[in-house]
C-alpha positions in Angstrom: -18.4 8.3 13.7 -20.1 7.2 16.9 -17.6 7.0 20.1 -16.4 4.1 22.3 -18.6 1.4 20.0 -18.1 -2.4 20.2 -17.2 -4.3 16.6 -19.7 -6.7 16.0 -19.1 -10.2 16.2 -20.4 -13.5 16.2 -20.1 -16.5 18.8 -18.1 -19.6 17.6 -15.4 -18.0 16.3 -11.5 -18.6 17.3 -9.2 -15.5 18.3 -7.4 -15.1 15.3 -10.3 -15.1 13.6 -12.3 -12.5 15.8 -8.6 -10.7 15.8 -8.8 -11.0 11.5 -13.1 -9.7 11.8 -11.1 -6.5 13.7 -8.9 -5.9 11.6 -11.5 -6.1 8.5 -13.5 -2.7 10.4 -10.0 -1.5 11.4 -9.7 -0.8 7.5 -13.4 0.3 7.4 -12.2 2.8 9.5 -8.8 4.5 8.2 -11.1 5.0 5.1 -13.2 7.3 6.7 -10.6 8.2 9.4 -6.9 8.7 8.0 -5.8 11.4 6.2 -4.5 9.5 3.2 -7.2 6.9 3.5 -6.6 3.0 3.2 -4.4 1.3 1.4 -5.8 -0.5 -1.6 -3.7 -4.2 -0.6 -3.9 -3.7 3.2 -8.1 -3.0 2.4 -7.8 -6.4 0.6 -6.4 -8.6 2.2 -8.5 -7.7 5.1 -11.7 -8.5 3.0 -10.3 -11.7 2.0 -10.2 -13.2 5.1 -13.1 -11.4 7.3 -14.8 -13.0 3.9 -13.2 -16.5 4.6 -14.1 -16.3 7.9 -17.4 -15.8 7.2 -18.3 -17.7 4.1 -21.9 -16.8 3.6 -23.0 -13.3 2.4 -26.0 -12.9 5.3 -23.4 -13.4 7.5 -21.2 -10.8 5.8 -23.9 -8.5 5.3 -25.0 -8.8 9.2 -22.1 -7.9 10.3 -21.9 -4.5 8.0 -25.3 -3.1 8.7 -24.3 -4.1 12.0 -21.1 -2.0 12.2 -22.9 0.8 10.4 -25.4 1.1 13.5 -22.7 0.9 15.8 -20.3 3.1 14.0 -21.9 4.5 11.4 -19.2 3.6 8.3 -20.4 2.5 5.7 -18.1 -0.8 5.4 -20.0 -1.7 1.5 -19.7 1.4 0.6 -15.5 1.2 1.4 -15.6 -2.1 -0.2 -17.0 -1.2 -3.6 -15.0 2.1 -3.7 -12.0 0.4 -3.3 -13.1 -2.2 -5.9 -13.8 0.6 -8.3 -10.6 2.6 -7.9 -7.5 2.5 -9.7 -5.7 4.3 -7.0 -2.8 2.9 -4.4 -4.8 4.1 -1.7 -9.0 4.8 -1.1 -10.1 8.0 1.0 -13.9 7.9 2.3 -15.7 11.5 2.6 -18.0 11.3 6.1 -20.2 14.1 5.1 -21.1 11.7 2.0 -22.1 8.6 4.0 -25.7 9.5 4.6 -25.5 8.2 7.9 
């Protein structure tokens, strides 16, 4: 993980929207950093809000790519892992992040 990075945001978000976008990125971090990973329900709730705030895939992918660049954590990989897992929690292996 890169130390001291800032979360990527776009202009025009309300305070509540900024909080929800940051919560999504924090849930991605939890998948990599927490020993037990992230709860699927927690992650999916944060991801749903993220998608509602940024309805176009282009905006979503732009922020996910910028987050990966700044943090080293791949939001897309976590999304896919959560969608493909039957477990209650998802834990990402940092060594397989490839970044």
